[in-house]
N, C-alpha and C positions, 0 to 999 in steps of 0.2 A: 460271544459274550451279548447278553442284551443288557438293555438300560436298567432292568430290574436287578440286575446282579451287583451293581455297584451304586450307591446313593450319594450323589455329589454334593458339594457344599451349595447353598444357593448361590446365585450369581453375584449378589451384592458383596457376600462375605468373601468370595473368591476373590474377586476384584479389590477388596480392600487387603488381603493378606498377600497378593501380589505387591501391590502399591507400598506397603510396608515392607517388603522384601524377604517376607518369611519364604513364600514360594518364588523361586529363582528361575523356573522354567528350564531345570535341567533333570534328565533322565539319571537312573541309577547306572545305566552304561555310559552316558557322558561322564558321569562324576568319575567313574574309573579312568577312562579317557584322559582325562585333564589332570587327576593324580599321576598317570604314568608319565604326561608330558613334563610334569613340574619335577618328578621324584626319580625318573629314571632308574638307574640301577642299584638305587637304594633297597634295602629288604623290606618286603611288605609281610610275607609269611614265613615262619618257620615252622615247620612240621617234621619233627623227629630229625633225620640228618637231612632233608631236602630244604633248601631255602629259595623261595621265588623272590626276585624284584618286583618292582612296580611294574618295569614294563614286561617281564615276562608273565605275570598276572592278565595283564591287558591283552598281550599277544594269546595266551591259553583261551581266554574268554572269546576271542575272536573266531579262533579255529574251532574251539567247542560248538559255537553257535553255527559255524557252516556245518558241522557234522551232524548235528540235531536239525537243521534244514535238511540237509541230504536224506536223513530218514522218513522227511516228511512231516515234522513237528511245525505247526505253523503259529504265527502271531493269534494271541487270545488262547490258544490250549492251554491247559493246565497241566503241571509236572509234578508229581509227589515227589519231594527232596527227602529222603530219609537217610541221611549220612552222619557218622559220628564227627567228632572232631579232627577234620583233616582237610587238608590244602584243596582238595577236589571239590569241597562243598562251595567254596569262593569261586572257583573256576566255572562251575556248572551253574552256580546262581548269575554269574554276571553274564554267561552267555545267555541265559533265558533273558535278561534284560535287554540285551542287544537284539535279539530274536523277536520278542515282543511275546513269547510264551511266559506263563505265569508259574512261578515255582509256589508251591504248596508246601510248606515248611514242617513237617513233621519231626517227631523226635526219635531217636534212637531207641526208646523204652516202649514205643508202641508196638501193638502186635495185630493179629489179623481182624480183631473187631474194628480197632480205630482205623487202620489202614483201609479196610475195605470200605467202610464208611466216608472216608475222605476222597476215595477214588469215587465212589457214587455222587455224594453232593457235588463234587469238582466237575464230574465227567471227564476225570484225568485221561490222557492218552499216554501218559509215560510215567514211569515210577523209577527211580535212581536210588539204588541202596550200595551197600558195602557188602563185600561177599560174606566177611563174618565180623564179628565185634562182641567182645566181652563173653565170648562162649556162645554166643547164638549165630546159627546159618541163616542170613536174611535171605539166601535164595530158595531155602522152603517155606518160608514166609511168601515170599514173590508166587511161587506156585500155587498157594492156597488164595492168595488175593487175586492173581489173574483169574482163578475158576468163577470167584464171585465179581468180578469188574468187567462186565462186556465192553466196557469203553477202551479199556488198555490195549495198547497195540504194542508197546515197547516196554521192555524191564532191561535196563541199563546196570551194569555192576562195576563198582571199582574195585578191580582185584580179579582174583579168579572166576569167571563168569559163567563157568558150564553152558547150559545151553543158550544163556542171555547173550547180550550184546556187552564187550567188555568197553568200559569207557575211554581207555587209552587208545582205542582203534578210532574213535570217533573225531580224532584232531585232523582237519581238514584245511586246505587252503582257504585263506578268509573270503569272504563275500563282500560285496558291497549291499549293505540293508539300508532300508529307509529309516530315518530319524521317528522315534516314537514321541507320542504325547504325553509329555511331562504331568499333564493332569488326569492321565488315566490309569487304570489299574496296574500296578508295579507287582505285586506279591500277596499271598494271602497266608495270615499266620492263623495260629489256633487260640481259640478262647479257653480260659479255663472253666468252661460253662458249667452251671450246676443242674442243667436239666439233660442228662444224656452225653453222647460223645460230643468233642468240641466243636462249637461253631466256628465258621471260617471270617475271620476279619481281613477285610480288602484295605488295603493300603496304596495309595498314589505314590508315584515318583516325587511329587511336590512336597507333599505333607511328612512323608517319611524321610527324606534327606534335610526338611527344616529341623525335624527333632534332632537328626543325628548332628548336624552343624553346631545348633544352639547347645546340645548336650556338651559336645567337645569343648566349647568356649567355657561354658560353665565349669566345668570338671578340669580345667587346667591344661588338658591334652596337648602335646605339641610333638615337634620332631624328635625330642628326645624320649618319648614315651614308648615304653616296652610293655604291652598288654598281654597277660597271661588269661587265656580263654579256658577257664577250668571246668564251668559249667556248659552243657551243650549249646553249641552257637547258633542253633535254630529257635532257642529262647530269645524273647525280644530284647531281655535284659543286656545279655552279653553280646547282642549282635548291634543295638542301637543306642545304649543308654550308658555312656557312650559308646561302649563296647568295642568289638571289632571294627564296624563300620568308621566310628568315631576317630578310632586310631588311625585308620588310613587316611582320613580327612585331614587329618594333624600332621600326618607324615612321618608318622611313628611305624612301629612294626609289631606284627601279632606273634606270640609263641602260644601252639596248640597243645594243650594237653590232654593227653588220652584218656584221663580220669582225673578226678578233683583231689585224690587223698593226698594226705600231707606228705608222705614219703616222695611221691612222684611230682609233687608241686614244688617242694622245697628243693629239690635236685635242679629242676628247671629254673626256679628263682636264681641260684647260686649261679647255674652255667650261664644263663643270658642276662643278668642283671635287671630282671624283672622291675619294672616301677609301679606298676598299677596291675590292679586284680579286683574282679567281681565276684563276690561269695553270696550264697544265702545262710541265714543263721544256724542252721545246722553242721554246714560245711565250716563255718567260723569258729565253732566250738571245737570241732576235731583238730582245726589247726592251733588252737590256743593252746589245748591240751598236749598236743604233739610238741608245739615249741616251748612250753614250760617244761615239759621232760627233758627235752635235749638242751635246753638254756640257749635257745637259738634266737637270733636277731638277723636280721636282713638290711645290711647297709643302703641298699638299692631302693627297698620299697619305700614309695612316697605316698601312696593312696590305696586303701582298702574300702572299698563299695561294698555295702551290704543290703541286699533288697530281696523281693520274690516272697517275704514274710516278714511278720512281725518281730521287730529286734527287742529282746528285753534291755532295759537301760544298765542292769547289772552285768550283762554280756559285753554291750557296747562301751563301757568304761574300761574295760581290760586291753582294750586294743591298742591304743598308744602305748601303755606301760610295757606291753609284751613285744610288739612288733617295732616300735619306734616310728610308726607313721601316723599319717592323719587316718581318720573314719569318715566315710560319708554315708549317709543312710540317704536309701533311692525307695521311693514309693511309687510305681505307676502301673500301667496295665497296657497289653497288647494292643488293645482299643485305643489308645492314643496318650491320654494325658501321663506326665512323666514329673515328678517332684524330686527336688535335691536337696538335703542340707548345703550350705555354700560353704566353701573352702576357709572363710573368713569367720564363720560363725563361732559365737561363744560357746562353752560345754554343754550348758543348758539346752539349747536348740539342738547341737549335734546328737546329745545322748538322749533326749527326750521327745524330740518329734522327728516326723518321718519327711520333713523339708517343705519347700514351696514351688509351686510350678515354675515349668521352664520359661513360659511366655507371658507378657503383660496382657495377651488376649486370650489366654485361658480364662473361661469363666467356670466358677464354681458356685454352686449351691449345696445347703445342708438343709435337709427337710424331714419332716415327720412322716408317718405313715399315709398320710392324705397330701402329701406334697406341699405341705404349708412350711414356710422357713421357719427354722428353730430360732430361738435367741442365741446371739453371739456367744459363742464358747459351749453351748450345749451338743451333746453328741446326736447326730442324725444320719439319714443315708444320703450319701454323696451322689450330686448330679454335676455332670462337667459338659462342657463343649469347648471348641475352638479351633486353632488353625492344623492341628495335626490329631485330632480326635475324630474317629468315624460316625458317619451319620446314619449307618446301617451295616446288619451282617450281610454276608454274601448269601443270596437265595434263602432268604429267612425270613419272607413278610410277615408271617404270623408271631414269630418271636420278636421280631423287631415292633411290632405294636405295643408290647409289653416291656422291652429294654430300652426304647426311645421314646420321649415325650413328643407330642404332636410338632414342638417348636426346636425339635433337634437336641434335646438334652441327653445325653446318654446316662441310663442309671447304672452306675458302677457296681451296686453290689455290697459295697464298703459302708460301713459304720464310722463316722470320723468326727472329730471337732475342729473346727475353724479357729484358730487364735486370733487376736486382734492385730498380731503381726504378721496374718497372712500364712503362717505355717500350720501346718495338718499333723494331727494325733490320730493315728489308726487305731480305733478301739474293738475293732471286730467285723465280721462278715454279716449279711444280712441273708446272701444267697445260700442255699443249701450245699456246702461246699466245703471240703476238708482240704487242707493247706499242709501236705506232707512232705517237709522238708525242701518246700518251694514248688513240688508239683501237685496240681490241683486236681482232685478227684470227685467228680460230680456223683453224690449220693444216690441220684435216682437211676443213674446207669448201672452202678454196681448192683443195687437192690433188684433191677429188674432180671439182671444176670443170676442172681440168688433165687428168685422166684420160679425161676427155669428147673429147679432142682424138683423132683416129685414128692421130695418130703418136707418141703418148704411151703407153710400156708403164709406167712407174713414174714418181711425182713425189713428191718430198718439200720441204716449205717450212720453212725455219729462219729464225732471228734473226740479223743481225749488227749489231754496235754502231754508232751513228752519233751524231755529235757534235750534231747538231742536233734529231734525233727521239728519240734515246734508243736505238732499235732501228728497223731496216729490214728487210725481208722479202728472202729469196733463196730461188729456186726451183730445185733440182735435179732435172733432167730426165733419165729414161733412155728413149732413143727405141726405136722398134720396128724402124727401118730406118737407115740412114745418111743424113743430110740437112745441109744448111747451117746453121749455127748461127744465124747473124745473122739472115738471114730468118725462120727460124722462132721465133726469140725475139719478133720483131714479130709474128708471126703468133698465138703463144701469147696476146701480150698482148690482141690484137684479138679472139681467140676468147672471153676472158675478159668483155672487155667486152660481146660480143655475147650473152652469158649472163645479163646484167644483174647483174653483180657490182659492188658500190661500187668507185669508182676507187681509195679508200686500201687496198683489198685486193689491187690488181694487183700482183704482185712488182716490187720495185725492181730486182732484178738475177734475170738467169736464168742457170744453170750447166749445160753438158751433160756427162753423166759415162757412161761405157760401161756401169756398174752401179754402184746404190746400196750402200752397204756395210750389212751384217746384223749384228745380235747374235746370240748361239746360240740364242734362241727362234726366230728370223727375223724380228724387227721391224727397220725401217730405224735404222741407228745414227746419230742426228741428231746426238750430240754429236760425232761423227767429222766430220761435215759442217761442224758449227760451227767445229772446228778448222781445217778446211782454210781458212776464210773469213778466218782472221789472217794469212795469206799473201797479199800484196798481188796483186791482179787486176785487170783491166780489165773493168769492168761493161757487160754488152751493153745 
């Protein structure tokens, strides 16, 4: 890794964050070691019929670190981790932290286009997958990715490895490994970027652990916490807000759900007396409707957190009557800043705001299009910086010049109102991005893939409101020549899948137009297209 890969905080700010105790000089590997010493045989992770204690998770991390070292994986190398909600995710990530390798946290829904891009950008030497999940064979994906990724030396598989390396064979006698720098790069997460495939978000041990510890305290996590992980655990929200890592910090335990549907989750809540869960609004709605049909209440549930997309007040107010537990709104970003409504907030704040920041040293500005501060309470673009908000994306100098100001403010792409009480209300997105049930779709990326079809002259992807997902996607297509709309819509979707695009990025709806509307400077007038979608139409 070079110095250009990871933009550090200015020395004076880093010293301040250490002096205030935000940064405690602990690595993520040391974090687990300390927890294992404190909690020993207490359960840490439950995955199906398997239960690992804190001690066992710690030992597995040590043994996997030794196995990776034996393969030749070195400190500073990137390891793309694409695992579903399984115990191996935690063993593998903590093994990387111990070894000094950098896990790149991919999502189960990513396919060839995304994974090959991540491997190329990170120069990953190792790719870790499950054998199969939700009907998809990741070994075939690995074969495709390996052909496109010259830096890859190893493919490791949890399950039936075929010609690859079985993860279970890597457990080896622990090695004496050097201590890592807590201020160094610990992991790479993915942005919900609006311009192509995701950017890589570099998080240090110090900044990430501060966010985890502070989140767990704000959200009241304790040794009695039983956290149900229903969202993909590689997402920042279920990983650290407070999520699975916050649960471990508090001494509770994690129950891993293979999927988030109500039937699966409700059975796990009953079986394990789950107390805390994190959902996106689309999943919350499904749970509310299923619980209403079944007249279900859960005595064990204490808190439902909702984040990842805007939560309508009408939906928020149904949580306590239906489930009998508290609601907490969460608004944050993998780049850093996280806001929570507090557990003692009144209904107005809980139902109609997205909370206030974790830290007294989180700085917020709300500005207009010219970076001028707006009047108090007016909507504008959110800029932020602080003790756990990155100062630059990984290996993205050109993009960083646009995404960050010269004095380190991160342009979040969100439009918000900052109230007098310090609480935020999110009013929309400035970036050209679609939030489909918590999964972020970069419009430009999908448009580029559409334009590769020989019959497409121009394409524009926009959002349309959806009761279930918050937003769905609609592609407006300008053709090179007349063609039958219905069969071409099907062909376009097949074309996108053939190019290795994740399924959630395939347009939900396709509309054909004679020409796309343009603004005066010649850009596609996407607001005009969104307004057209307000007129009822038959989706293709």
